[in-house]
C-alpha positions in Angstrom: 1.7 -5.0 3.9 0.6 -7.4 6.5 -0.9 -8.3 9.8 -4.4 -6.9 9.2 -6.1 -7.3 12.5 -9.8 -6.4 13.1 -8.9 -4.1 15.9 -6.4 -2.2 13.8 -8.7 -1.9 10.8 -11.5 -0.5 13.0 -9.5 2.6 13.8 -8.3 3.4 10.3 -10.7 6.2 9.6 -10.9 7.5 13.1 -7.2 7.8 13.5 -6.5 9.6 10.2 -6.7 13.2 9.0 -9.1 13.9 6.2 -7.7 13.8 2.7 -7.8 17.6 2.4 -5.8 17.9 5.6 -3.3 15.3 4.4 -2.8 17.2 1.1 -1.5 20.1 3.1 1.6 18.2 4.2 4.5 19.3 2.0 6.9 16.3 1.6 9.5 18.3 -0.3 11.8 17.3 -3.1 12.9 14.0 -1.6 15.5 12.2 -3.7 15.8 15.1 -6.2 17.7 17.0 -3.6 20.6 14.7 -4.1 20.6 14.5 -7.9 24.0 16.2 -8.2 25.8 13.6 -6.1 27.9 11.0 -8.0 25.8 8.1 -6.6 22.6 9.4 -8.1 23.2 8.2 -11.6 23.7 4.7 -10.5 20.6 5.1 -8.3 18.6 5.9 -11.4 19.6 2.5 -12.9 17.0 1.1 -10.5 14.5 2.3 -13.1 15.5 -0.6 -15.4 12.6 -3.1 -15.2 13.7 -5.2 -18.2 16.2 -7.6 -16.9 15.7 -11.1 -15.5 18.1 -13.6 -13.9 17.3 -17.4 -14.0 15.1 -17.3 -10.9 14.5 -13.5 -10.3 14.8 -10.2 -11.9 13.0 -6.9 -12.2 10.5 -7.5 -15.0 7.1 -7.2 -13.3 5.0 -10.4 -13.8 2.5 -12.5 -12.0 4.5 -14.8 -9.8 1.9 -17.6 -9.9 1.7 -17.7 -13.7 4.0 -20.3 -15.3 1.7 -20.6 -18.4 2.2 -17.2 -20.1 5.6 -15.8 -21.0 7.0 -12.5 -19.8 5.8 -9.9 -19.0 2.6 -11.6 -17.9 4.1 -14.8 -16.5 7.5 -16.6 -16.2 8.8 -20.1 -16.5 9.7 -20.3 -12.8 6.3 -19.7 -11.1 4.5 -21.0 -8.1 1.0 -21.8 -9.4 -0.8 -22.1 -6.0 -0.1 -18.7 -4.5 -3.7 -17.5 -4.9 -5.0 -20.8 -3.4 -2.7 -20.6 -0.4 -3.5 -17.0 0.4 -7.3 -17.2 -0.2 -9.2 -14.8 1.9 -6.2 -12.5 2.3 -5.3 -9.4 0.1 -2.1 -11.2 -1.2 -4.5 -13.5 -3.2 -5.6 -10.6 -5.3 -2.1 -9.7 -6.6 1.4 -10.9 -6.0 3.8 -9.7 -8.7 7.5 -9.7 -9.2 8.8 -6.5 -7.5 10.5 -3.9 -9.7 13.4 -1.8 -8.6 13.3 0.4 -5.4 12.5 3.5 -7.5 9.1 1.9 -8.4 8.2 1.0 -4.8 5.6 3.7 -4.1 4.3 3.7 -7.7 3.6 0.0 -7.5 2.1 0.2 -4.0 -0.5 2.8 -5.1 -1.6 0.6 -8.0 -1.6 -2.8 -6.3 -4.9 -4.7 -5.9 -4.2 -5.6 -2.3 -5.2 -2.1 -1.4 -9.0 -1.6 -1.8 -9.1 1.0 -4.5 -12.9 0.5 -5.0 -13.7 2.1 -1.7 -13.2 5.3 0.4 -11.5 3.0 2.9 -8.3 1.2 1.8 -8.8 -1.8 4.1 -5.1 -1.6 5.0 -3.5 1.0 7.2 -0.9 3.6 6.3 1.7 1.2 7.7 1.9 -0.2 4.2 3.9 2.9 3.3 6.6 2.2 5.8 9.0 0.4 3.4 7.9 2.1 0.2 8.9 5.7 0.7 11.5 8.1 2.1 8.8 10.2 3.7 8.0 8.2 6.9 10.1 10.3 9.2 8.1 13.4 8.1 4.8 11.7 8.4 5.6 10.4 11.8 6.7 13.8 12.9 3.5 15.2 11.7 1.1 12.6 13.1 3.0 10.6 15.7 1.9 7.0 16.4 -1.5 7.8 14.9 0.1 7.6 11.5 0.4 3.8 11.5 -3.4 3.1 11.6 -4.5 6.2 9.7 -6.4 5.9 6.4 -4.0 4.9 3.6 -5.8 6.7 0.7 -5.2 10.1 2.2 -1.5 9.9 1.4 -1.8 9.3 -2.3 -2.1 12.9 -3.6 0.9 14.2 -1.6 3.4 11.7 -2.9 5.4 11.7 -6.1 7.2 8.6 -7.3 10.2 10.4 -8.7 10.8 12.2 -5.4 9.4 10.0 -2.7 10.2 6.4 -3.5 12.9 4.5 -1.5 16.1 6.6 -1.8 18.9 8.5 -0.2 17.5 9.5 3.2 16.2 6.0 4.0 19.8 5.0 4.7 21.9 8.3 4.9 21.8 11.3 7.2 22.2 14.5 5.2 22.8 16.4 8.4 25.8 14.3 9.2 27.9 14.0 6.1 25.6 11.4 4.6 26.7 8.8 7.2 24.7 5.6 7.2 21.7 5.8 9.6 18.7 3.9 10.7 15.4 5.7 10.0 13.2 2.6 10.6 11.3 2.8 13.9 10.6 -1.0 14.1 14.3 -1.9 13.5 15.5 0.6 16.1 13.1 -0.9 18.6 13.9 -4.5 17.8 17.6 -3.8 18.3 16.9 -2.0 21.6 15.0 -5.1 22.8 18.1 -7.2 22.0 20.3 -4.8 24.0 21.9 -3.3 20.8 22.4 0.2 19.7 23.0 0.7 16.0 24.8 4.0 16.7 27.6 1.9 18.1 27.7 -0.5 15.1 30.7 -0.7 12.8 30.4 0.6 9.3 30.5 -3.0 8.0 27.5 -3.8 10.3 25.7 -0.8 9.1 26.1 -1.9 5.5 23.7 -4.7 6.3 21.6 -3.1 9.0 20.3 -0.3 6.6 19.0 -3.2 4.4 17.4 -4.8 7.5 15.1 -1.8 7.8 12.8 -3.4 5.2 14.1 -6.7 4.0 12.7 -8.5 7.1 9.7 -10.3 8.5 7.3 -8.1 10.5 3.7 -7.9 11.8 1.4 -5.1 13.0 0.6 -4.5 16.6 -3.0 -4.7 17.5 -3.8 -1.4 19.2 -5.5 -3.2 22.0 -2.1 -4.1 23.6 0.3 -2.0 21.5 0.1 0.9 19.0 -2.5 0.2 16.4 -1.0 -1.1 13.1 2.6 -0.2 14.1 5.1 -2.6 12.5 7.1 -4.9 14.9 9.9 -7.4 14.2 9.4 -10.9 15.8 13.0 -11.4 16.7 12.8 -11.8 20.5 13.4 -15.6 20.4 15.7 -15.5 17.4 15.6 -15.0 13.7 15.1 -18.5 12.4 11.7 -19.7 11.3 11.1 -22.1 14.2 12.0 -19.3 16.7 9.7 -16.8 15.0 6.9 -19.3 14.8 7.3 -19.9 18.5 7.1 -16.2 19.1 3.8 -16.0 17.2 2.3 -18.8 19.4 1.7 -16.6 22.4 2.3 -12.9 22.5 3.4 -11.0 25.6 1.1 -7.9 25.3 3.4 -5.4 27.0 6.4 -6.4 24.8 4.8 -7.7 21.6 1.7 -5.6 21.1 -0.6 -8.7 20.8 -1.9 -11.4 23.1 -2.2 -15.1 22.6 -1.8 -16.7 19.1 -1.1 -14.2 16.4 -3.4 -14.4 13.3 -3.1 -12.5 10.0 -6.2 -14.0 8.5 -8.3 -17.2 8.5 -7.9 -19.3 5.4 -11.2 -19.3 3.5 -11.3 -23.0 2.8 -9.7 -24.8 5.8 -10.6 -22.1 8.4 -7.0 -22.2 9.6 -5.7 -19.2 11.4 -2.7 -18.2 9.3 0.5 -16.1 9.4 1.7 -14.3 6.2 5.5 -14.2 6.0 7.0 -11.1 4.4 10.5 -10.9 2.9 13.0 -12.2 5.5 16.2 -11.7 3.5 18.1 -10.3 6.5 17.1 -13.2 8.7 18.0 -15.7 6.0 21.3 -14.1 5.3 22.6 -13.3 8.8 23.8 -16.8 9.7 24.7 -17.9 6.2 28.2 -18.7 5.1 28.5 -15.1 3.8 26.9 -13.5 6.9 29.0 -15.7 9.3 32.2 -14.5 7.5 31.3 -10.8 7.8 30.2 -10.2 4.2 27.6 -7.5 4.2 24.6 -7.0 2.0 26.2 -4.1 0.3 29.4 -6.1 -0.5 27.4 -8.2 -3.0 24.6 -5.8 -4.0 26.5 -2.5 -4.2 29.8 -3.2 -5.9 32.5 -0.6 -6.2 32.4 1.4 -9.5 34.3 4.3 -11.0 32.6 7.6 -11.6 35.1 10.0 -13.1 38.1 10.2 -10.8 36.1 8.8 -7.8 35.4 5.2 -6.8 32.0 4.8 -5.1 29.5 2.1 -4.1 27.0 1.5 -6.9 23.5 2.5 -5.8 21.9 0.2 -8.3 20.5 -2.3 -5.8 20.0 -5.5 -7.8 21.3 -9.0 -8.3 25.0 -9.4 -9.0 24.1 -11.9 -11.7 22.8 -9.3 -14.1 26.0 -7.8 -15.2 29.8 -7.9 -15.2 29.8 -5.0 -12.8 27.7 -7.0 -10.4 29.8 -10.1 -10.7 32.9 -8.1 -9.9 31.5 -8.1 -6.3 31.8 -11.9 -6.2 35.3 -11.9 -7.8 36.6 -9.7 -4.9 36.6 -12.8 -2.7 36.5 -15.6 -5.3 39.2 -14.3 -7.6 40.4 -17.8 -8.4 37.1 -18.6 -10.1 35.5 -17.3 -13.3 32.3 -15.3 -13.3 30.7 -18.1 -15.4 31.6 -20.6 -12.7 30.2 -18.4 -9.9 26.9 -17.9 -11.8 26.6 -21.7 -12.3 27.0 -22.3 -8.6 24.3 -19.8 -7.7 21.9 -21.6 -10.1 23.0 -25.0 -8.8 21.8 -24.0 -5.3 18.6 -22.3 -6.6 17.5 -25.3 -8.7 17.6 -27.5 -5.7 15.8 -25.1 -3.4 13.2 -24.3 -6.1 12.3 -28.0 -6.6 11.7 -28.5 -2.9 9.8 -25.2 -2.7 7.3 -26.4 -5.3 6.9 -29.7 -3.5 6.3 -27.9 -0.2 3.8 -25.6 -1.8 1.7 -28.5 -3.2 1.8 -30.3 0.2 0.4 -27.2 1.8 -2.4 -27.1 -0.7 -3.2 -30.7 -0.1 -3.2 -30.1 3.7 -5.8 -27.3 3.3 -8.0 -29.5 1.2 -7.7 -32.4 3.6 -8.9 -30.3 6.5 -11.7 -28.9 4.4 -12.9 -32.4 3.5 -12.6 -33.6 7.1 -14.4 -30.5 8.4 -17.3 -31.0 6.0 -17.5 -34.8 6.4 -21.1 -35.7 7.3 -21.7 -37.1 10.8 -18.1 -36.4 12.0 -17.6 -37.8 15.4 -17.5 -34.9 17.9 -14.2 -35.9 19.6 -12.6 -35.8 16.1 -13.1 -32.0 16.1 -10.0 -31.9 18.3 -8.0 -33.8 15.8 -9.1 -31.4 13.0 -7.9 -28.5 15.2 -4.5 -30.3 15.6 -4.4 -30.7 11.8 -5.1 -27.0 11.4 -2.1 -26.1 13.6 0.1 -28.2 11.3 -1.4 -26.6 8.2 -0.5 -23.2 9.7 3.0 -24.3 10.6 3.6 -26.1 7.3 2.6 -23.0 5.3 4.7 -20.7 7.5 7.8 -22.7 6.8 7.1 -22.8 3.1 6.4 -19.1 3.0 9.5 -18.3 4.9 11.5 -19.5 1.8 9.0 -18.4 -0.8 8.8 -14.8 0.4 12.6 -14.5 0.7 13.7 -13.2 -2.6 16.9 -15.2 -3.4 15.3 -18.6 -4.4 17.4 -19.9 -1.5 20.8 -18.6 -2.4 21.2 -16.3 0.6 21.3 -19.4 2.7 20.9 -22.7 0.8 21.2 -25.0 3.8 18.7 -23.1 5.9 16.3 -22.9 3.0 16.4 -26.7 2.4 16.0 -27.5 6.1 13.0 -25.1 6.3 11.3 -26.6 3.3 11.9 -30.1 4.7 10.1 -29.1 7.9 7.3 -27.5 5.9 6.7 -30.8 4.0 6.7 -32.8 7.2 4.2 -30.6 8.9 1.9 -30.6 5.9 2.1 -34.4 5.5 1.2 -34.8 9.2 -1.8 -32.4 8.8 -3.1 -34.6 6.0 -2.6 -37.7 8.1 -4.6 -36.3 11.0 -7.4 -35.0 8.8 -7.8 -38.5 7.3 -7.8 -40.1 10.8 -10.4 -37.6 12.0 -12.9 -39.2 9.4 -11.9 -42.7 10.3 -10.0 -42.8 6.9 -13.1 -42.2 4.9 -11.5 -39.3 2.8 -8.2 -41.1 2.2 -9.1 -42.4 -1.3 -10.5 -38.9 -2.4 -7.2 -37.3 -1.3 -5.1 -39.8 -3.2 -5.0 -37.9 -6.5 -2.4 -35.7 -8.3 -2.5 -32.2 -6.8 -3.7 -30.6 -10.1 -6.7 -32.9 -10.2 -7.4 -32.6 -6.5 -7.2 -28.8 -6.4 -6.5 -26.9 -9.6 -4.5 -23.7 -9.4 -6.5 -20.5 -9.2 -5.1 -18.5 -12.1 -7.4 -15.5 -12.1 -8.6 -13.6 -9.0 -8.9 -10.0 -8.1 -11.1 -7.5 -6.1 -13.0 -6.8 -9.3 -13.6 -10.4 -10.1 -14.9 -11.0 -6.6 -17.7 -8.8 -7.5 -18.9 -11.5 -9.9 -20.8 -14.6 -8.7 -19.9 -16.3 -12.0 -16.2 -15.9 -11.0 -16.8 -17.3 -7.6 -18.5 -20.3 -9.1 -15.6 -21.0 -11.5 -13.4 -22.8 -8.9 -14.4 -25.0 -6.0 -12.3 -23.0 -3.5 -13.5 -19.6 -4.7 -17.0 -20.5 -3.6 -15.9 -20.0 0.0 -15.4 -16.3 -0.6 -18.1 -13.7 0.0 -19.5 -11.9 -3.1 -18.4 -8.2 -3.1 -21.0 -5.6 -4.1 -20.4 -4.0 -7.5 -18.2 -1.0 -7.3 -16.2 1.3 -9.6 -12.6 2.3 -9.1 -12.2 5.2 -6.7 -8.4 5.5 -6.7 -5.8 4.9 -9.4 -2.2 5.5 -8.5 -1.8 9.0 -7.0 -5.2 10.3 -8.2 -8.8 9.9 -7.3 -10.7 8.8 -10.4 -14.3 8.6 -9.0 
């Protein structure tokens, strides 16, 4: 869920059917139609939300909470997530994702969607990578679907039938061959002069994952299709190339004009970009990607079901089981599973350490700009320096988030991850330096404190809490948020409750 632009939000209600009209759409049996196929039992293993690896897993918990144990928090946490996304829906809730079978259940319960209102505040686009029903909805509504009112789609969906599943990746009309159902991926490949229909089976075993495990944004509607998802790959898939893409959109091609902005940070007033989950972009030029290893080679190992050998459809970390590790041993047969696990953690430890440093530097950069912005009698020419600092805050957080939002703790591409975090730290440090210079070094001493003392982590924040002035007064940064009017829950899961 991302790229919430004012022009897209403005058309949410106008573009959507009423809830009664939406309830008339029959989405069918979905995944249950394939319950007799041998792959289905392994698919149901995605319901397991009890296993963790060292840095990941499927137990849902708050990813910023390193204080409480599972299932509320976890030892490897990023405590400043709510600070860094302040003013954006991600600051309300950012939990460890469960298996693909929970995708739509969790979407309908997440606090990023405004469940206290008739209007969700986010478009129906948020369904794009959470359900197998997008082709039906697009056939029913066309491009109006993307910006239509999110809440109307709750009653018609059923988690057991309509979560991510078989028809996202397979064509039942063509012997269940791998297929691309994602409109934004199809369009991104066309812009690159590629046709997935001509791709090899090995290429398709990664491209089907690239339908969702990617970075994207929403077109504005002024220049493109309102709230339609779009992949920023035209200059390349690396973070510096995508950042350059977001600097100045070509309206006819990109669906936005000028600098792209997801939201303005509440404290530093910096125009920000929220990275999604760029696993495909991180993987494609890694040592595995460069050697032709597909996503499915690692995440869908071969298993026996009766007399048949099939690809497991339990999409999860290979580190969780001996079956998963068998995928590694296909190529690394001269090593032991224990050794292979240790090498994964070896890389993740190093990336995670730099990730936390980059995170803290981003927080310090926001605070430096805030202090400079509010410094009394700031010389007028120094506003220009503060704007230069904001650009570096935006850039530093983008590079941090590129690794943070990518769900492998760096293992999909350790060298790219470490380089990206190095750039993040450099940009954030330079932002702090410029903010200090803008005040003729008056704020330097105030900034020279441990990060926890300078800016404490925001541990608790939600849409409900933002209805409380007491909550907004509980942290210096929360005071920059508007007070929401008191409201009761309107939607909970698939049902209207008020």
